[in-house]
LOFI-993105 format. One record per residue (C-alpha): x, y, z; residue in one letter. Coordinates in steps of 0.2 Angstrom, whole numbers, plus 5000, padded with zeros to 4 digits. Example, Ala and Ser with C-alpha at 12.3 -4.5 7.8 and 13.67 -1.06 7.14 Angstrom:
2
506249785039A
506849955036S
! end
This chain:
382
461549524462M
459949504471D
458549554459E
457349574473S
458349724482T
459649774469G
460949734481M
462749664478N
462849494487T
464749474486S
465049624496L
464849624516K
463149614523K
462149784522P
462049814542S
460449884551V
459949944568A
458149954572I
458150094588I
456650114598G
455649964604T
455849864619R
456649744611G
456749574602Y
455749464604P
454749574615S
452549554613Y
452349744621Y
451349824606G
451249854587G
452949914586F
453949744594E
452649654583T
453349724568A
454949684572V
454849494576R
454249494560K
455549634550I
457349574559A
457249394556P
456649424539Y
457949534536L
459149404541A
458749294530E
458849414515Q
460749424522G
460649574533W
461849594550D
460349634562V
460449734576T
458949764588V
459049874602Y
457949854619G
457749854636R
458249734652P
457049624656G
455749664640A
456249524630T
455949324631R
457449254628A
456849084628D
455649114616D
455748974605P
455249064587A
456949184592L
457949184577D
459849174584S
460549274567R
459749434576V
460949504587H
459849584604R
460949744614K
460249814628N
460650004633T
460150094650R
458750194652G
457450254663V
456050164667E
454650274667T
453050324660K
453450494653S
455450454651L
455750264646S
455550314628T
456750464626L
458050384639S
458250214632Y
458050304612G
459450434617F
460450304623T
460350184610A
460650294597C
462250334605V
462750154603D
462150134586A
463250304581A
464750224589V
464350074579A
463750144564K
462750024555P
462350054536D
460850114542V
459450124556A
457750094557L
456850214571V
455450194578M
454350334585N
454550524584V
455050564603A
456750484594N
456650624581G
457750714594Y
459350604593W
459250584573L
460650714573P
461950594583I
461650474569L
461550584556K
463250684562M
463950504561R
463350484542G
462050334546V
460450354536P
458750344546T
456950244541L
455850314553I
454050234558N
453350364563V
451750304572D
450150394576G
449950564579I
450450554598E
450050754603W
448350704599D
448250554612R
446950594627A
448250494637K
449550614636W
449750784646G
449950964640R
452050944641L
451950764635A
451050814620K
452350954617A
453750824620V
452950694605F
452550854592H
454350934597N
455250774592G
453950754575A
454550914571R
456450874571W
456050704565T
455350804549A
456950904547R
458150754551F
457650614546G
458250514530S
456450444525R
454850424535L
453350274535V
451850324538F
450850184541D
449050234534A
448650344524K
447850464531A
449550484543I
450450514527A
449150654521A
449250744539R
451150744540W
451150824521K
450050964527S
450751004543E
452750934539F
453050934521V
453650784520R
453250634511D
453550454512G
453350284509D
451550214514F
451950014525I
450449984536P
450649834547Y
450249624544G
449449494548G
449449314549D
448049204545I
448049074555P
447348894551G
445948824563D
446448844583L
445448744596P
444248884605V
445048934622V
444548814637P
442748884644G
442048974626L
441148934612E
441448964596H
440549144592R
439749134610G
440749284617Y
441249454615V
443249504617L
444149674616V
446049694614V
446649854620A
447949964631R
446850044643F
447050214639V
445350344633P
445750344614E
445550164614N
443750184621T
443950074635I
442850144648V
441450164637E
441749994632F
441849934652L
440249994654E
439349924641A
440349744647A
439249744660E
437549754649V
438249634637L
438649524649S
436749504654E
436849374639R
438649324633W
440249304642P
441249454637V
443149444637I
444349574641I
446149564635V
447349714640G
447749814655S
448650004657S
450349924661G
450550034674Y
449050004685G
447850134688G
445650164688D
445350074673L
446449924678D
445549924695D
443749944684K
444249784674A
444649684690R
442949744699E
442149684684L
442749514683D
442449484701T
440649554704R
440149474687C
440049294682A
440249324661N
441749454663V
443249374662R
444849494662W
446349414657L
447549564656G
448949564645H
449049404633V
450949364627S
450549204620D
450049224600D
449049054597Q
447849104613K
447549274607L
447349214588L
446149104595S
445049244604L
444849324587W
444549174575Q
443049104587H
442449274593S
440549324589G
441049514589A
442749604593Y
442549774599F
444149884592H
443850064599G
445650144594H
445350294589S
447050364584V
448650294578G
448450264560G
448150074554T
448249994570N
449349814571P
447949724584A
446549764570L
447349694556V
447849544565Q
446149514572A
445249534553M
446749404548A
446049284561A
444249304555G
443449414570A
442049494565P
442149674570I
441549814579V
442449974577A
442450154580R
441950254567N
443750334563T
444750374546I
446050254551Y
444750114554N
443950154540K
445350154529E
445749964536V
444049894534L
443349984519E
441649924524G
441949754529G
441349774547S
440249884559S
440550054564L
440050134580V
439950294588D
440950314606P
439350304613I
438750144626V
437050114621S
437750124604S
439049984607I
437849884617V
436749904602E
437949874587K
438849714597I
437149644601S
436549644583A
438249564576L
437949414592M
436149374590V
436649354567D
437849204566R
437449194546A
438249404547R
439549344557A
440349204549D
440149334533A
441049464539E
442549354546S
442749304527A
442749444521L
443949514535N
445149354531V
445049384513E
445449594514R
446949524525A
447449404514R
447649544500E
448149704507H
449349664524Y
450149494524S
451749514532W
452749464519L
452349624506S
452649714523V
454449664527C
454949644508Q
454149844509A
455049884523Y
456849814515E
456449904498E
456550054510A
457850044519L
458949984503V
458250154495R
458850254511V
460550154509M
460850214492R
460450394493R
461650434507S
462950334496R
462650444483R
462850584493K
464350534500Q
! end
């Protein structure tokens, strides 16, 4: 008997299907980061792990790839509006045939397909993500799709996971469902070399997907002003091209102190950028606990974050909060950039908070415990 999970290790391996990401290992977003940690952890604990994904979205040559994790691609429609729904559907159908002991499902858009798994007796643990129907990047139809997906999730999901306490409160109020609070984690790196061409605490950094609710519009305007005094490093893109990508490219071309790096999949480079930044701007306004914010904390970035209930919950007073106004963003970042002692002090506080509350080990352990509870409840009902 494994005392940490209560599983009888003399029996066959428990099996789990992970559905709703781009696959393993992928570096696209927060779900993919979580799966890169959770899947090998579960395999190490004796689970039979299958991660569903999309063709061409993973790195088969990744040196960190754990060969014990089974990877399976299904078909779907690769568009902004249909990719999540279509790949989620084909993955759920395949998993229903395979019939694992439990499924870990990411994103409420896959709530529509939960009845497929339920009919086959596959219990589900669902990470509901943020409040997608509040996001400015989605039109009216997409918001309705996500909201209805949340209703289906509330109705057919065996157990829910919330990455922020504020998200849990919203689901309790709107859908009368509770669940497990499991945030994202962060890796605390050792001392990393500064990216060539930059200086420790000498540059401003932003890391974000280019969508309006990440305050990227305001930051790009602020970047032009800030670049008159300091280098400004921009990491991220829309993933589909568009006006914001064009604006970042134009700033990179016109302003000598602005560098647009696009999407950075090199973990060590990204950790270094956070670790040595003079001020990291985190403009995410929705979505619960943001993986990039937690990782920036763990890397020791001095942070200026948009003033939201989610960012307050994660930072808990250890960093500056700002309203989404260009002049305010410039003011808050400038104040941090000119005060090296304050930046270093906030860096140390952020690392300590990440170590205490947001370690990947505790996150992975919590997911395993939640999966075991879901399996046990399902078996008792049979």
